[in-house]
C-alpha positions, -999 to +999 in steps of 0.1 A: +668+193-601+683+227-591+699+227-557+684+254-534+691+264-498+657+250-488+666+216-503+700+216-486+684+224-452+659+196-456+688+173-465+707+183-435+678+175-412+679+139-422+716+133-432+734+159-410+713+159-378+739+173-355+745+203-378+707+208-381+701+206-344+729+231-338+712+256-361+734+254-392+714+267-422+722+275-458+710+310-465+724+317-500+736+296-529+746+304-564+773+295-590+798+317-573+793+315-536+775+299-507+766+315-473+758+294-443+745+309-410+745+297-375+736+315-343+753+311-309+728+293-286+728+270-256+730+238-277+762+249-296+781+267-269+814+260-252+823+266-216+837+300-225+803+315-236+810+313-273+802+290-302+820+256-301+847+252-327+831+221-342+799+239-349+818+266-367+836+238-387+803+222-397+790+255-410+822+263-428+825+229-444+789+230-456+795+264-473+823+248-494+805+215-500+771+230-511+786+248-541+805+217-552+774+194-548+754+217-570+781+219-597+786+181-596+748+176-601+749+201-631+777+182-647+757+150-649+788+130-640+792+106-612+819+123-591+829+115-555+840+142-531+858+138-498+875+162-473+911+149-470+925+178-449+915+210-431+929+240-414+913+265-390+922+298-375+902+315-348+905+353-344+876+363-322+850+348-299+821+336-320+789+350-304+756+361-320+749+351-356+780+339-376+778+338-414+803+315-432+809+323-469+828+305-496+832+325-528+853+301-549+828+288-575+851+295-604+879+275-589+855+246-584+845+249-621+881+246-632+888+217-609+857+198-620+866+204-656+901+190-651+887+159-633+862+152-661+887+158-689+916+138-675+897+112-656+922+116-628+915+126-592+919+162-584+923+181-551+912+217-543+916+239-513+884+259-505+882+287-479+852+298-458+854+329-437+830+333-407+820+368-398+799+381-369+770+406-370+795+435-370+813+421-400+844+411-381+860+378-390+858+353-361+873+323-379+887+311-412+885+275-423+903+259-453+892+224-466+912+203-490+886+184-511+894+154-533+873+149-564+872+118-586+851+108-615+838+073-609 
């Protein structure tokens, strides 16, 4: 079963309800990148009239996780994945529609290959950059994922 943005969005409605209610949606997914979008609204705002940092984090994390989930499914192996660390940098108020993109599909391929070949746990740092409608970066998130073949 091929993973699609529509399937991921349906999944989030039932398994990630806070992300779904805040408007986090997968818009694009392929082997190389994933783009997740979220619009600043009343439900996801902070007192400073911008998007709450945690909503940005949910969208950014999903953009890194979605590629990995698809590649793990394609491998046919039973592989666990878990965020073990993260970093964030905020550079501008997040208002309007923010698009988070992770473009590290090849790095995920290499890490999964190493995990499958060696049978040992692997870690990988993935980055997601959130840009506003003007194309200006508002935040950058980095997630350290741990992968292990069960």
